N, CA, C and O atoms as CSV, one atom per row, in Angstrom:
chain,resi,resn,atom,element,x,y,z
A,1,MET,N,N,-78.359,16.604,64.377
A,1,MET,CA,C,-77.314,16.314,63.028
A,1,MET,C,C,-77.824,15.542,61.735
A,1,MET,O,O,-78.457,14.488,61.667
A,2,CYS,N,N,-77.510,16.111,61.054
A,2,CYS,CA,C,-78.092,15.099,59.987
A,2,CYS,C,C,-76.804,14.423,59.184
A,2,CYS,O,O,-75.812,15.099,58.910
A,3,LEU,N,N,-76.901,13.257,58.896
A,3,LEU,CA,C,-75.706,12.612,58.275
A,3,LEU,C,C,-75.957,12.906,56.687
A,3,LEU,O,O,-76.972,12.950,55.991
A,4,ILE,N,N,-74.582,13.085,56.441
A,4,ILE,CA,C,-74.749,13.360,54.733
A,4,ILE,C,C,-74.076,11.823,54.027
A,4,ILE,O,O,-73.109,11.159,54.399
A,5,LYS,N,N,-74.903,11.638,53.034
A,5,LYS,CA,C,-74.304,10.291,52.621
A,5,LYS,C,C,-72.941,10.486,51.830
A,5,LYS,O,O,-72.852,11.547,51.211
A,6,PRO,N,N,-71.980,9.703,51.771
A,6,PRO,CA,C,-70.921,9.945,51.039
A,6,PRO,C,C,-71.295,9.884,49.590
A,6,PRO,O,O,-72.228,9.156,49.253
A,7,LEU,N,N,-70.611,10.622,48.672
A,7,LEU,CA,C,-70.831,10.786,47.329
A,7,LEU,C,C,-70.182,9.277,46.552
A,7,LEU,O,O,-69.038,8.882,46.775
A,8,VAL,N,N,-71.138,8.575,45.642
A,8,VAL,CA,C,-70.711,7.671,45.053
A,8,VAL,C,C,-70.071,7.688,43.996
A,8,VAL,O,O,-70.494,8.117,42.922
A,9,LYS,N,N,-68.564,7.036,44.292
A,9,LYS,CA,C,-67.688,7.005,43.246
A,9,LYS,C,C,-67.788,6.253,41.987
A,9,LYS,O,O,-68.182,5.103,42.180
A,10,LYS,N,N,-67.515,6.594,40.545
A,10,LYS,CA,C,-67.551,5.684,39.733
A,10,LYS,C,C,-66.479,5.014,39.635
A,10,LYS,O,O,-65.449,5.683,39.708
A,11,ASN,N,N,-66.343,3.641,39.458
A,11,ASN,CA,C,-65.154,2.777,39.034
A,11,ASN,C,C,-64.251,3.651,38.393
A,11,ASN,O,O,-64.702,4.593,37.741
A,12,THR,N,N,-62.827,3.433,38.509
A,12,THR,CA,C,-61.931,3.867,37.819
A,12,THR,C,C,-61.436,2.503,36.878
A,12,THR,O,O,-61.159,1.370,37.272
A,13,ILE,N,N,-61.436,2.991,35.667
A,13,ILE,CA,C,-61.104,2.262,34.355
A,13,ILE,C,C,-59.528,2.150,34.319
A,13,ILE,O,O,-58.913,3.210,34.438
A,14,PRO,N,N,-58.856,1.063,34.179
A,14,PRO,CA,C,-57.481,1.128,34.358
A,14,PRO,C,C,-56.717,1.658,32.644
A,14,PRO,O,O,-56.994,1.201,31.535
A,15,ILE,N,N,-55.994,2.449,32.907
A,15,ILE,CA,C,-55.287,2.908,31.405
A,15,ILE,C,C,-54.201,1.639,31.166
A,15,ILE,O,O,-53.574,0.955,31.975
A,16,ASP,N,N,-54.256,1.633,29.838
A,16,ASP,CA,C,-53.313,0.524,29.233
A,16,ASP,C,C,-51.887,1.340,29.408
A,16,ASP,O,O,-51.668,2.510,29.096
A,17,LEU,N,N,-51.126,0.533,29.905
A,17,LEU,CA,C,-49.581,1.265,30.373
A,17,LEU,C,C,-48.851,0.744,29.289
A,17,LEU,O,O,-49.022,-0.394,28.853
A,18,LYS,N,N,-47.896,1.700,28.769
A,18,LYS,CA,C,-46.903,1.437,27.638
A,18,LYS,C,C,-45.627,1.632,28.212
A,18,LYS,O,O,-45.179,2.763,28.405
A,19,LEU,N,N,-44.942,0.474,28.530
A,19,LEU,CA,C,-43.395,0.601,29.730
A,19,LEU,C,C,-42.544,0.698,28.431
A,19,LEU,O,O,-42.775,0.128,27.364
A,20,HIS,N,N,-41.516,1.533,28.731
A,20,HIS,CA,C,-40.195,1.662,27.954
A,20,HIS,C,C,-39.742,0.505,27.571
A,20,HIS,O,O,-39.447,0.256,26.403
A,21,ASN,N,N,-39.637,-0.394,28.634
A,21,ASN,CA,C,-39.088,-1.842,28.633
A,21,ASN,C,C,-39.632,-2.345,27.227
A,21,ASN,O,O,-38.949,-2.445,26.207
A,22,ASP,N,N,-41.258,-2.707,27.378
A,22,ASP,CA,C,-41.779,-3.166,26.267
A,22,ASP,C,C,-41.395,-2.429,24.719
A,22,ASP,O,O,-41.053,-3.055,23.716
A,23,ILE,N,N,-41.508,-1.362,24.799
A,23,ILE,CA,C,-41.256,-0.718,23.322
A,23,ILE,C,C,-39.792,-1.084,22.927
A,23,ILE,O,O,-39.488,-1.336,21.761
A,24,ARG,N,N,-38.796,-1.101,24.082
A,24,ARG,CA,C,-37.735,-1.271,23.543
A,24,ARG,C,C,-37.307,-2.777,23.025
A,24,ARG,O,O,-36.451,-3.035,22.179
A,25,ALA,N,N,-38.239,-3.818,23.855
A,25,ALA,CA,C,-38.178,-5.125,23.613
A,25,ALA,C,C,-38.709,-5.441,22.367
A,25,ALA,O,O,-38.249,-6.466,21.864
A,26,VAL,N,N,-39.684,-4.744,21.636
A,26,VAL,CA,C,-40.346,-4.687,20.349
A,26,VAL,C,C,-39.151,-4.149,19.007
A,26,VAL,O,O,-38.893,-4.651,17.913
A,27,GLU,N,N,-38.658,-2.994,19.667
A,27,GLU,CA,C,-37.689,-2.633,18.567
A,27,GLU,C,C,-36.419,-3.477,18.542
A,27,GLU,O,O,-35.806,-3.545,17.477
A,28,ARG,N,N,-35.857,-4.281,19.869
A,28,ARG,CA,C,-34.611,-5.135,19.682
A,28,ARG,C,C,-34.986,-6.144,19.127
A,28,ARG,O,O,-34.139,-6.863,18.597
A,29,ALA,N,N,-36.314,-6.484,19.086
A,29,ALA,CA,C,-36.980,-7.964,18.310
A,29,ALA,C,C,-36.586,-7.726,16.845
A,29,ALA,O,O,-35.821,-8.414,16.168
A,30,ARG,N,N,-37.360,-6.447,16.430
A,30,ARG,CA,C,-37.159,-6.055,14.938
A,30,ARG,C,C,-35.957,-5.982,14.452
A,30,ARG,O,O,-35.797,-6.337,13.285
A,31,PHE,N,N,-34.906,-5.541,15.172
A,31,PHE,CA,C,-33.456,-5.144,15.046
A,31,PHE,C,C,-32.752,-6.589,14.400
A,31,PHE,O,O,-32.220,-6.807,13.311
A,32,ALA,N,N,-33.047,-7.596,15.780
A,32,ALA,CA,C,-32.410,-8.449,15.777
A,32,ALA,C,C,-33.104,-9.564,14.425
A,32,ALA,O,O,-32.377,-10.467,14.013
A,33,HIS,N,N,-34.146,-9.432,13.990
A,33,HIS,CA,C,-34.664,-10.090,12.820
A,33,HIS,C,C,-33.966,-9.549,11.643
A,33,HIS,O,O,-33.437,-10.347,10.869
A,34,GLN,N,N,-33.890,-7.997,11.368
A,34,GLN,CA,C,-33.177,-7.442,10.393
A,34,GLN,C,C,-31.669,-8.014,10.577
A,34,GLN,O,O,-31.062,-8.352,9.561
A,35,VAL,N,N,-31.273,-8.089,11.390
A,35,VAL,CA,C,-29.695,-8.562,11.436
A,35,VAL,C,C,-29.490,-9.921,10.707
A,35,VAL,O,O,-28.902,-10.172,9.655
A,36,ALA,N,N,-30.173,-10.746,11.612
A,36,ALA,CA,C,-30.498,-12.422,11.002
A,36,ALA,C,C,-30.659,-12.448,9.454
A,36,ALA,O,O,-29.897,-13.090,8.731
A,37,GLU,N,N,-31.910,-11.556,8.903
A,37,GLU,CA,C,-32.059,-11.514,7.620
A,37,GLU,C,C,-30.718,-11.143,6.881
A,37,GLU,O,O,-30.367,-11.830,5.922
A,38,LYS,N,N,-29.825,-9.883,7.378
A,38,LYS,CA,C,-29.070,-9.630,6.473
A,38,LYS,C,C,-27.911,-10.621,6.863
A,38,LYS,O,O,-27.121,-10.626,5.918
A,39,ARG,N,N,-27.506,-11.416,7.807
A,39,ARG,CA,C,-26.402,-12.593,7.535
A,39,ARG,C,C,-26.923,-13.408,6.869
A,39,ARG,O,O,-26.119,-14.087,6.230
A,40,ARG,N,N,-28.184,-13.704,6.699
A,40,ARG,CA,C,-28.660,-14.927,5.822
A,40,ARG,C,C,-28.351,-14.629,4.010
A,40,ARG,O,O,-27.974,-15.359,3.094
A,41,LEU,N,N,-28.687,-13.364,4.097
A,41,LEU,CA,C,-28.182,-12.764,2.935
A,41,LEU,C,C,-26.630,-13.055,2.385
A,41,LEU,O,O,-26.211,-13.852,1.546
A,42,ILE,N,N,-26.045,-12.189,3.117
A,42,ILE,CA,C,-24.674,-12.028,3.180
A,42,ILE,C,C,-23.861,-13.821,2.790
A,42,ILE,O,O,-22.988,-14.006,1.942
A,43,LYS,N,N,-24.421,-14.792,3.603
A,43,LYS,CA,C,-24.396,-16.116,3.668
A,43,LYS,C,C,-24.503,-16.876,2.388
A,43,LYS,O,O,-23.785,-17.735,1.876
A,44,GLN,N,N,-25.700,-16.256,1.999
A,44,GLN,CA,C,-26.058,-16.767,0.761
A,44,GLN,C,C,-25.364,-16.317,-0.363
A,44,GLN,O,O,-24.965,-17.111,-1.215
A,45,TYR,N,N,-25.165,-14.978,-0.449
A,45,TYR,CA,C,-24.278,-14.186,-1.585
A,45,TYR,C,C,-22.969,-15.035,-1.658
A,45,TYR,O,O,-22.520,-15.346,-2.761
A,46,LYS,N,N,-22.358,-15.409,-0.516
A,46,LYS,CA,C,-20.973,-15.963,-0.677
A,46,LYS,C,C,-21.261,-17.009,-0.991
A,46,LYS,O,O,-20.515,-17.252,-1.940
A,47,MET,N,N,-22.153,-18.208,-0.745
A,47,MET,CA,C,-22.175,-19.368,-1.259
A,47,MET,C,C,-22.443,-19.148,-2.837
A,47,MET,O,O,-21.803,-19.920,-3.551
A,48,GLU,N,N,-23.167,-18.351,-3.413
A,48,GLU,CA,C,-23.522,-18.101,-4.798
A,48,GLU,C,C,-22.223,-17.941,-5.473
A,48,GLU,O,O,-21.937,-18.671,-6.423
A,49,ARG,N,N,-21.077,-16.645,-4.862
A,49,ARG,CA,C,-19.958,-16.499,-5.298
A,49,ARG,C,C,-18.854,-17.609,-5.474
A,49,ARG,O,O,-18.109,-17.708,-6.449
A,50,GLU,N,N,-18.873,-18.374,-4.438
A,50,GLU,CA,C,-17.967,-19.441,-4.442
A,50,GLU,C,C,-18.520,-20.531,-5.593
A,50,GLU,O,O,-17.656,-21.073,-6.283
A,51,ARG,N,N,-19.913,-20.868,-5.823
A,51,ARG,CA,C,-20.081,-21.688,-6.566
A,51,ARG,C,C,-19.766,-21.196,-7.938
A,51,ARG,O,O,-19.306,-21.945,-8.799
A,52,GLN,N,N,-20.006,-19.991,-8.127
A,52,GLN,CA,C,-19.657,-19.266,-9.534
A,52,GLN,C,C,-18.103,-19.473,-9.792
A,52,GLN,O,O,-17.630,-19.769,-10.889
A,53,GLN,N,N,-17.403,-19.281,-8.667
A,53,GLN,CA,C,-16.000,-19.259,-8.943
A,53,GLN,C,C,-15.393,-20.704,-9.199
A,53,GLN,O,O,-14.316,-20.898,-9.763
A,54,LYS,N,N,-16.195,-21.644,-8.729
A,54,LYS,CA,C,-15.895,-23.084,-8.847
A,54,LYS,C,C,-16.026,-23.476,-10.138
A,54,LYS,O,O,-15.216,-24.216,-10.697
A,55,LEU,N,N,-17.150,-22.956,-10.725
A,55,LEU,CA,C,-17.692,-23.160,-11.904
A,55,LEU,C,C,-16.679,-22.797,-12.884
A,55,LEU,O,O,-16.203,-23.625,-13.661
A,56,GLU,N,N,-16.315,-21.464,-12.857
A,56,GLU,CA,C,-15.203,-20.795,-13.619
A,56,GLU,C,C,-13.835,-21.353,-13.633
A,56,GLU,O,O,-13.076,-21.290,-14.601
A,57,GLU,N,N,-13.584,-21.876,-12.552
A,57,GLU,CA,C,-12.101,-22.583,-12.111
A,57,GLU,C,C,-12.021,-23.866,-13.349
A,57,GLU,O,O,-11.135,-24.123,-14.165
A,58,GLN,N,N,-13.652,-24.664,-13.020
A,58,GLN,CA,C,-13.879,-25.823,-13.807
A,58,GLN,C,C,-13.604,-25.745,-15.421
A,58,GLN,O,O,-13.012,-26.591,-16.092
A,59,GLU,N,N,-14.149,-24.592,-15.848
A,59,GLU,CA,C,-14.290,-24.202,-17.301
A,59,GLU,C,C,-12.864,-23.827,-17.554
A,59,GLU,O,O,-12.446,-24.204,-18.649
A,60,GLU,N,N,-12.110,-23.243,-16.883
A,60,GLU,CA,C,-10.744,-23.047,-17.102
A,60,GLU,C,C,-9.726,-24.134,-17.131
A,60,GLU,O,O,-8.756,-24.037,-17.882
A,61,ILE,N,N,-9.918,-25.289,-16.258
A,61,ILE,CA,C,-9.202,-26.395,-16.693
A,61,ILE,C,C,-9.710,-27.207,-17.640
A,61,ILE,O,O,-8.884,-27.999,-18.093
A,62,LYS,N,N,-11.204,-27.297,-18.260
A,62,LYS,CA,C,-11.186,-27.766,-19.037
A,62,LYS,C,C,-10.717,-27.092,-20.498
A,62,LYS,O,O,-10.467,-27.782,-21.487
A,63,ARG,N,N,-10.654,-25.922,-20.475
A,63,ARG,CA,C,-10.092,-25.205,-21.660
A,63,ARG,C,C,-8.570,-25.497,-21.807
A,63,ARG,O,O,-8.000,-25.819,-22.850
A,64,LEU,N,N,-8.015,-25.328,-20.578
A,64,LEU,CA,C,-6.591,-25.713,-20.589
A,64,LEU,C,C,-6.176,-27.352,-21.009
A,64,LEU,O,O,-5.292,-27.728,-21.778
A,65,ARG,N,N,-6.886,-27.946,-20.426
A,65,ARG,CA,C,-6.488,-29.375,-20.953
A,65,ARG,C,C,-6.881,-29.819,-22.557
A,65,ARG,O,O,-6.291,-30.673,-23.218
A,66,LYS,N,N,-7.954,-29.061,-22.958
A,66,LYS,CA,C,-8.056,-28.971,-24.272
A,66,LYS,C,C,-6.924,-28.269,-25.199
A,66,LYS,O,O,-6.684,-28.772,-26.296
A,67,GLU,N,N,-6.181,-27.038,-24.742
A,67,GLU,CA,C,-5.167,-26.523,-25.192
A,67,GLU,C,C,-4.125,-27.601,-25.225
A,67,GLU,O,O,-3.474,-27.837,-26.243
A,68,LEU,N,N,-3.974,-28.265,-24.073
A,68,LEU,CA,C,-2.636,-29.072,-23.889
A,68,LEU,C,C,-2.663,-30.194,-24.977
A,68,LEU,O,O,-1.558,-30.657,-25.256
A,69,ILE,N,N,-3.604,-30.640,-25.551
A,69,ILE,CA,C,-3.665,-31.771,-26.533
A,69,ILE,C,C,-2.809,-31.468,-27.677
A,69,ILE,O,O,-3.009,-30.487,-28.392
A,70,PRO,N,N,-1.624,-32.505,-27.903
A,70,PRO,CA,C,-0.744,-31.991,-28.792
A,70,PRO,C,C,-1.452,-32.086,-30.215
A,70,PRO,O,O,-2.205,-33.050,-30.354
A,71,LYS,N,N,-1.318,-31.258,-31.233
A,71,LYS,CA,C,-1.961,-31.116,-32.418
A,71,LYS,C,C,-0.876,-31.002,-33.624
A,71,LYS,O,O,0.080,-30.233,-33.531
A,72,ALA,N,N,-1.113,-31.893,-34.859
A,72,ALA,CA,C,0.038,-32.011,-35.582
A,72,ALA,C,C,0.030,-30.303,-36.331
A,72,ALA,O,O,-0.763,-29.363,-36.385
A,73,GLN,N,N,1.385,-30.605,-36.812
A,73,GLN,CA,C,1.683,-29.180,-37.260
A,73,GLN,C,C,1.712,-29.302,-38.715
A,73,GLN,O,O,2.041,-30.350,-39.271
A,74,LEU,N,N,1.328,-28.114,-39.411
A,74,LEU,CA,C,1.369,-27.921,-41.019
A,74,LEU,C,C,2.825,-28.370,-41.436
A,74,LEU,O,O,3.809,-27.994,-40.799
A,75,MET,N,N,2.902,-29.130,-42.456
A,75,MET,CA,C,4.230,-28.960,-43.336
A,75,MET,C,C,4.550,-27.950,-44.099
A,75,MET,O,O,3.819,-27.568,-45.013
A,76,PRO,N,N,5.797,-27.353,-43.775
A,76,PRO,CA,C,6.093,-26.329,-44.615
A,76,PRO,C,C,6.379,-26.507,-46.140
A,76,PRO,O,O,6.927,-27.496,-46.628
A,77,TYR,N,N,5.950,-25.453,-46.799
A,77,TYR,CA,C,5.961,-25.885,-48.172
A,77,TYR,C,C,7.447,-25.544,-48.702
A,77,TYR,O,O,7.811,-24.369,-48.745
A,78,PHE,N,N,8.330,-26.633,-49.120
A,78,PHE,CA,C,9.474,-26.703,-49.657
A,78,PHE,C,C,9.519,-26.575,-51.359
A,78,PHE,O,O,10.627,-26.695,-51.882
A,79,ASP,N,N,8.531,-26.374,-52.086
A,79,ASP,CA,C,8.521,-26.069,-53.410
A,79,ASP,C,C,8.727,-24.492,-53.682
A,79,ASP,O,O,9.174,-24.103,-54.761
A,80,ARG,N,N,8.452,-23.798,-52.867
A,80,ARG,CA,C,9.133,-22.439,-53.133
A,80,ARG,C,C,9.924,-22.053,-52.173
A,80,ARG,O,O,9.508,-21.918,-51.022
A,81,PRO,N,N,11.217,-21.817,-52.535
A,81,PRO,CA,C,12.408,-21.788,-51.949
A,81,PRO,C,C,12.317,-20.133,-50.585
A,81,PRO,O,O,11.422,-19.289,-50.616
A,82,PHE,N,N,13.025,-20.138,-49.984
A,82,PHE,CA,C,12.683,-18.798,-49.090
A,82,PHE,C,C,13.944,-17.832,-49.768
A,82,PHE,O,O,15.133,-18.144,-49.844
A,83,VAL,N,N,13.420,-16.806,-50.142
A,83,VAL,CA,C,14.438,-15.870,-50.649
A,83,VAL,C,C,14.359,-14.625,-49.985
A,83,VAL,O,O,13.294,-14.010,-50.057
A,84,PRO,N,N,15.561,-14.022,-49.181
A,84,PRO,CA,C,15.468,-13.102,-48.257
A,84,PRO,C,C,15.176,-11.760,-48.994
A,84,PRO,O,O,15.695,-11.615,-50.101
A,85,ARG,N,N,14.324,-10.675,-48.441
A,85,ARG,CA,C,14.600,-9.666,-49.450
A,85,ARG,C,C,15.571,-8.626,-48.908
A,85,ARG,O,O,16.041,-8.699,-47.772
A,86,ARG,N,N,15.870,-7.582,-49.839
A,86,ARG,CA,C,16.882,-6.638,-49.292
A,86,ARG,C,C,16.090,-5.533,-48.330
A,86,ARG,O,O,14.908,-5.406,-48.647
A,87,SER,N,N,16.426,-4.903,-47.474
A,87,SER,CA,C,16.101,-3.933,-46.345
A,87,SER,C,C,15.919,-2.714,-47.183
A,87,SER,O,O,16.651,-2.383,-48.116
A,88,GLU,N,N,14.939,-2.124,-46.783
A,88,GLU,CA,C,14.728,-0.667,-47.575
A,88,GLU,C,C,15.303,0.601,-46.997
A,88,GLU,O,O,15.341,1.735,-47.473
A,89,LYS,N,N,15.830,0.023,-45.615
A,89,LYS,CA,C,16.454,1.131,-44.694
A,89,LYS,C,C,17.806,1.415,-45.107
A,89,LYS,O,O,18.548,0.616,-45.677
A,90,GLN,N,N,18.151,2.910,-44.702
A,90,GLN,CA,C,19.277,3.231,-44.854
A,90,GLN,C,C,20.164,2.521,-43.728
A,90,GLN,O,O,19.857,2.231,-42.572
A,91,PRO,N,N,21.616,2.290,-44.576
A,91,PRO,CA,C,22.512,1.650,-43.561
A,91,PRO,C,C,23.104,2.838,-42.474
A,91,PRO,O,O,23.262,3.990,-42.878
A,92,THR,N,N,23.378,2.504,-41.236
A,92,THR,CA,C,23.698,3.330,-40.271
A,92,THR,C,C,25.279,3.998,-40.691
A,92,THR,O,O,26.146,3.460,-41.379
A,93,VAL,N,N,25.308,5.174,-40.110
A,93,VAL,CA,C,26.834,5.831,-40.534
A,93,VAL,C,C,27.757,5.884,-39.621
A,93,VAL,O,O,27.543,6.835,-38.869
A,94,PRO,N,N,29.077,5.043,-39.232
A,94,PRO,CA,C,29.671,4.934,-38.160
A,94,PRO,C,C,30.418,6.073,-37.830
A,94,PRO,O,O,30.905,6.837,-38.663
A,95,ARG,N,N,30.518,6.199,-36.471
A,95,ARG,CA,C,31.187,7.561,-35.917
A,95,ARG,C,C,32.095,6.911,-34.949
A,95,ARG,O,O,31.978,5.848,-34.340
A,96,GLU,N,N,33.319,8.081,-34.952
A,96,GLU,CA,C,34.437,7.911,-33.811
A,96,GLU,C,C,33.837,7.926,-32.459
A,96,GLU,O,O,32.917,8.709,-32.226
A,97,PRO,N,N,34.304,7.085,-31.507
A,97,PRO,CA,C,33.742,7.129,-30.414
A,97,PRO,C,C,34.858,8.439,-29.794
A,97,PRO,O,O,36.019,8.691,-30.119
A,98,LYS,N,N,33.759,9.235,-28.585
A,98,LYS,CA,C,34.620,10.212,-28.027
A,98,LYS,C,C,34.992,9.635,-26.667
A,98,LYS,O,O,34.217,9.331,-25.760
A,99,PHE,N,N,36.597,9.521,-26.695
A,99,PHE,CA,C,37.376,9.142,-25.167
A,99,PHE,C,C,37.497,10.144,-24.195
A,99,PHE,O,O,37.904,9.864,-23.068
A,100,CYS,N,N,37.118,11.530,-24.587
A,100,CYS,CA,C,37.526,12.844,-23.675
A,100,CYS,C,C,36.183,12.832,-22.890
A,100,CYS,O,O,35.055,12.494,-23.247
A,101,ILE,N,N,36.730,13.379,-21.527
A,101,ILE,CA,C,35.758,13.245,-20.394
A,101,ILE,C,C,35.620,14.957,-20.427
A,101,ILE,O,O,36.546,15.766,-20.365
A,102,PRO,N,N,33.985,15.264,-20.561
A,102,PRO,CA,C,33.792,16.615,-20.594
A,102,PRO,C,C,34.299,17.466,-19.408
A,102,PRO,O,O,34.766,16.873,-18.436
A,103,ARG,N,N,34.241,18.740,-19.421
A,103,ARG,CA,C,34.875,19.345,-18.300
A,103,ARG,C,C,33.884,19.615,-17.188
A,103,ARG,O,O,34.420,20.030,-16.160
A,104,HIS,N,N,32.827,19.508,-17.152
A,104,HIS,CA,C,31.986,19.795,-16.214
A,104,HIS,C,C,31.935,18.552,-15.365
A,104,HIS,O,O,31.444,18.560,-14.236
A,105,LYS,N,N,32.616,17.150,-16.110
A,105,LYS,CA,C,32.301,16.176,-15.132
A,105,LYS,C,C,33.754,15.727,-14.252
A,105,LYS,O,O,33.828,14.714,-13.556
A,106,THR,N,N,34.774,16.637,-14.437
A,106,THR,CA,C,35.964,16.494,-13.971
A,106,THR,C,C,35.976,16.587,-12.511
A,106,THR,O,O,35.172,17.346,-11.970
A,107,ILE,N,N,36.871,15.838,-11.750
A,107,ILE,CA,C,37.006,16.306,-10.374
A,107,ILE,C,C,37.802,17.397,-10.234
A,107,ILE,O,O,38.774,17.652,-10.945
A,108,ARG,N,N,37.336,18.141,-9.186
A,108,ARG,CA,C,37.811,19.422,-8.714
A,108,ARG,C,C,38.888,19.083,-7.604
A,108,ARG,O,O,38.581,18.331,-6.679
A,109,CYS,N,N,39.900,19.528,-7.679
A,109,CYS,CA,C,40.773,19.221,-6.455
A,109,CYS,C,C,40.828,20.301,-5.480
A,109,CYS,O,O,40.443,21.351,-5.994
A,110,CYS,N,N,41.095,20.398,-4.517
A,110,CYS,CA,C,41.146,21.629,-3.517
A,110,CYS,C,C,42.290,22.942,-4.064
A,110,CYS,O,O,43.334,22.810,-4.703
A,111,ARG,N,N,41.864,23.766,-3.721
A,111,ARG,CA,C,42.463,25.104,-4.249
A,111,ARG,C,C,44.041,25.039,-4.028
A,111,ARG,O,O,44.794,25.464,-4.904
A,112,MET,N,N,44.522,24.498,-2.842
A,112,MET,CA,C,45.994,24.398,-2.599
A,112,MET,C,C,46.409,23.327,-3.334
A,112,MET,O,O,45.685,22.344,-3.495
A,113,SER,N,N,47.703,23.439,-3.880
A,113,SER,CA,C,48.132,22.359,-4.940
A,113,SER,C,C,48.942,21.457,-3.806
A,113,SER,O,O,48.918,21.780,-2.619
A,114,CYS,N,N,49.579,20.428,-4.233
A,114,CYS,CA,C,50.210,19.368,-3.610
A,114,CYS,C,C,51.811,20.094,-3.110
A,114,CYS,O,O,52.470,19.801,-2.113
A,115,ASN,N,N,52.113,21.065,-4.129
A,115,ASN,CA,C,53.316,21.728,-3.813
A,115,ASN,C,C,53.565,22.523,-2.388
A,115,ASN,O,O,54.556,22.643,-1.667
A,116,ASP,N,N,52.193,23.017,-2.313
A,116,ASP,CA,C,52.180,23.720,-1.209
A,116,ASP,C,C,52.077,22.831,0.166
A,116,ASP,O,O,52.678,23.149,1.191
A,117,MET,N,N,51.437,21.953,0.080
A,117,MET,CA,C,51.274,21.221,1.165
A,117,MET,C,C,52.893,20.551,1.512
A,117,MET,O,O,52.952,20.116,2.662
A,118,SER,N,N,53.896,20.437,0.895
A,118,SER,CA,C,55.305,19.835,1.084
A,118,SER,C,C,55.935,20.601,2.018
A,118,SER,O,O,56.664,20.093,2.870
A,119,GLY,N,N,55.688,22.011,1.932
A,119,GLY,CA,C,56.721,23.155,3.133
A,119,GLY,C,C,55.946,22.795,4.361
A,119,GLY,O,O,55.158,21.885,4.619
A,120,PRO,N,N,56.456,23.866,5.073
A,120,PRO,CA,C,56.171,23.936,6.502
A,120,PRO,C,C,54.423,24.028,6.553
A,120,PRO,O,O,53.741,24.480,5.633
A,121,SER,N,N,53.958,23.553,7.693
A,121,SER,CA,C,52.684,23.645,7.554
A,121,SER,C,C,52.212,25.106,7.687
A,121,SER,O,O,52.781,25.802,8.528
A,122,GLN,N,N,51.018,25.751,6.778
A,122,GLN,CA,C,50.668,27.087,7.061
A,122,GLN,C,C,49.432,26.913,7.990
A,122,GLN,O,O,48.924,27.960,8.391
A,123,LEU,N,N,49.071,26.146,8.250
A,123,LEU,CA,C,47.902,25.972,9.519
A,123,LEU,C,C,48.721,26.418,10.666
A,123,LEU,O,O,49.909,26.144,10.834
A,124,GLN,N,N,47.913,27.189,11.498
A,124,GLN,CA,C,48.294,27.654,12.812
A,124,GLN,C,C,48.020,26.275,13.632
A,124,GLN,O,O,47.271,25.366,13.274
A,125,HIS,N,N,48.950,26.348,15.038
A,125,HIS,CA,C,48.894,25.059,15.732
A,125,HIS,C,C,47.341,25.289,16.695
A,125,HIS,O,O,47.048,26.295,17.341
A,126,LEU,N,N,46.612,24.175,16.558
A,126,LEU,CA,C,45.384,24.304,17.191
A,126,LEU,C,C,45.506,23.395,18.198
A,126,LEU,O,O,45.931,22.241,18.132
A,127,PRO,N,N,44.962,24.208,19.445
A,127,PRO,CA,C,45.265,23.196,20.648
A,127,PRO,C,C,44.211,22.163,20.915
A,127,PRO,O,O,43.044,22.388,20.593
A,128,SER,N,N,44.564,21.063,21.479
A,128,SER,CA,C,43.423,19.952,21.303
A,128,SER,C,C,42.709,20.069,22.757
A,128,SER,O,O,43.042,20.811,23.682
A,129,SER,N,N,41.795,19.275,22.719
A,129,SER,CA,C,40.870,19.601,23.744
A,129,SER,C,C,41.521,19.552,25.432
A,129,SER,O,O,41.231,20.287,26.377
A,130,VAL,N,N,42.593,18.274,25.364
A,130,VAL,CA,C,43.036,18.482,26.674
A,130,VAL,C,C,43.851,19.716,27.076
A,130,VAL,O,O,43.763,20.223,28.194
A,131,GLU,N,N,44.604,20.145,26.157
A,131,GLU,CA,C,45.124,21.432,26.266
A,131,GLU,C,C,44.352,22.701,26.777
A,131,GLU,O,O,44.735,23.550,27.582
A,132,LYS,N,N,42.654,22.565,25.805
A,132,LYS,CA,C,42.203,23.878,26.491
A,132,LYS,C,C,41.787,23.566,27.574
A,132,LYS,O,O,41.699,24.606,28.227
A,133,THR,N,N,41.329,22.341,28.424
A,133,THR,CA,C,40.786,22.288,29.561
A,133,THR,C,C,41.787,22.450,30.846
A,133,THR,O,O,41.530,22.704,32.023
A,134,GLU,N,N,43.088,22.195,30.141
A,134,GLU,CA,C,44.434,22.484,31.313
A,134,GLU,C,C,44.083,24.003,31.262
A,134,GLU,O,O,43.660,24.485,32.313
A,135,ALA,N,N,44.216,24.913,30.054
A,135,ALA,CA,C,44.230,26.079,30.159
A,135,ALA,C,C,43.123,26.784,30.890
A,135,ALA,O,O,43.334,27.907,31.346
A,136,LEU,N,N,42.012,26.228,31.026
A,136,LEU,CA,C,41.081,26.533,31.587
A,136,LEU,C,C,41.456,26.709,33.245
A,136,LEU,O,O,41.499,27.769,33.870
A,137,TYR,N,N,41.696,25.420,33.724
A,137,TYR,CA,C,41.847,25.380,34.953
A,137,TYR,C,C,43.191,26.156,35.754
A,137,TYR,O,O,43.340,26.265,36.971
A,138,LYS,N,N,43.900,26.539,34.909
A,138,LYS,CA,C,45.197,27.377,35.425
A,138,LYS,C,C,44.761,28.792,35.644
A,138,LYS,O,O,45.153,29.560,36.523
A,139,ASN,N,N,43.666,29.063,34.460
A,139,ASN,CA,C,42.995,30.529,34.570
A,139,ASN,C,C,42.505,30.819,35.659
A,139,ASN,O,O,42.851,31.784,36.340
A,140,ARG,N,N,41.508,29.887,35.986
A,140,ARG,CA,C,41.014,29.685,37.151
A,140,ARG,C,C,41.608,29.399,38.537
A,140,ARG,O,O,40.825,29.478,39.483
A,141,GLY,N,N,42.718,29.120,38.754
A,141,GLY,CA,C,43.587,28.751,39.545
A,141,GLY,C,C,43.342,27.663,40.287
A,141,GLY,O,O,43.755,27.625,41.446
A,142,LEU,N,N,42.567,26.514,39.687
A,142,LEU,CA,C,42.257,25.473,40.362
A,142,LEU,C,C,43.231,24.245,40.658
A,142,LEU,O,O,43.009,23.402,41.527
A,143,GLN,N,N,44.470,24.264,39.718
A,143,GLN,CA,C,45.138,23.353,39.642
A,143,GLN,C,C,46.107,23.390,40.763
A,143,GLN,O,O,46.941,22.493,40.887
């Protein structure tokens, strides 16, 4: 029997593994950096806007204070008297007021006149709800 020598295997070279957790961590760090940068820019923009608004308010206050300083008024000229001029418009023509009420705005009353109502009632006697229920009980024989 002949002994066979086992084959000599080459050393295995390990492959560089890229786990999903490592890739996700890099992406998350990049995203967090972008969010922080965006927040910083927004904060800077707000501070700049507040500074501009404050400067505008100060300028407005300066302008208003300058306007509030009392100034001397010019004296009117009394050497030329004021003479009113006659108007060039035609005078208005007076009209009589209309005291009548237009026919389409009058209140329309019922077709039955008040004289018809004074006599005996032309409406038939309508039974009340109590009379109706009593009539139903009598018809069914429940009373």
